[in-house]
N, C-alpha and C positions, 0 to 999 in steps of 0.2 A: 320930527323932533329927534335930536341926537341923544345918545346915552348920557353924555355929560350934562345936558340940560335936564334930563330926568333926575340925575343925582342932585343937581342944585335945587330942583323943586322939592325933592324928598328930604333935603337937608343932610344928605350922606356925604362923608368926606372920603371914605375908603372905597376904592374901586372894587376890590375883591368882595366886600360885603354886598355892595350894590349889585354886582354881577350875580351873586348867589341869590339875592332876593328876586332879581329879574327872572332868572332861570326857574326858580320855584314858582313864581306867578305864571309863567308860560306853561309849565307842567300842570298846574292847577286848572287853567283854562282848557288845556288840551284834554284832561281827564273828564271834564264836565261835558264836553261836546265831542263825542267820538266821530270819526270819519264814517260817512255813509257810503259804502262801496257796493255797487251793484254790478252784476255781470249780465251780459246779453249776448244772444247768438242770432245770427242772420245768415241766410244763404246768399252766396255771391251770384250775380247775374252777368252773363257775357256782355261786354261792351257798356256796362254801367259803371260810371266813374264815381259818382257821389251817392252816399247813403244817408238817410235821416238819422238823427240822434235824438234822445229824449230832450224836451225843451228845458228841463231843470238841470241838465248836466253842466257841471262847472269845468271839469278837467278830464281829458281822455288819458288814461294811464298806460294802456297797452292794447295792441291789436295783434291777434294771432290767427294764423291760417292753419287749418287742419289738412294734413297730407299723409300719404303713405311713404314711409322711409325705405331705405334700401334693404333693410332686413324684413320688410313686409309689415312692420308694426305701424299703427296709426300714431302720428306725432303732431305736435303743434309747434309752428315756427313763428317767432315774433317778427313784426315788421317795424324796425326801429325808426325809419324816416317819417312814419305817420304820427308818432308820439308828440312831436313839437310843431305841428302845423299851425300856422297863424290863421286867424279867422278870415275867411275870404268873402264872407257874406257882405254884400254892398249896402243893404238897407240897415245894418247895425242891430238887427234883432237877434 
């Protein structure tokens, strides 16, 4: 459904007012249902390519690898190409 169709159904003529109502409604919904963000750690295994994820996970936001920097401090490095990987599971589960 397009925004103009929502305006027609609500009987609103002004785009600015309709946009304001819509933003307010989205903020209300967002405040009622906060994001559930969890962190997990695992150890990497040599020659292992795939790792299991929790079955209720919806979105992978970031993957970081712990390493020793040039200055000797322990740091975390983000792996950007893993963030937007398509689902490769063939059975659709």
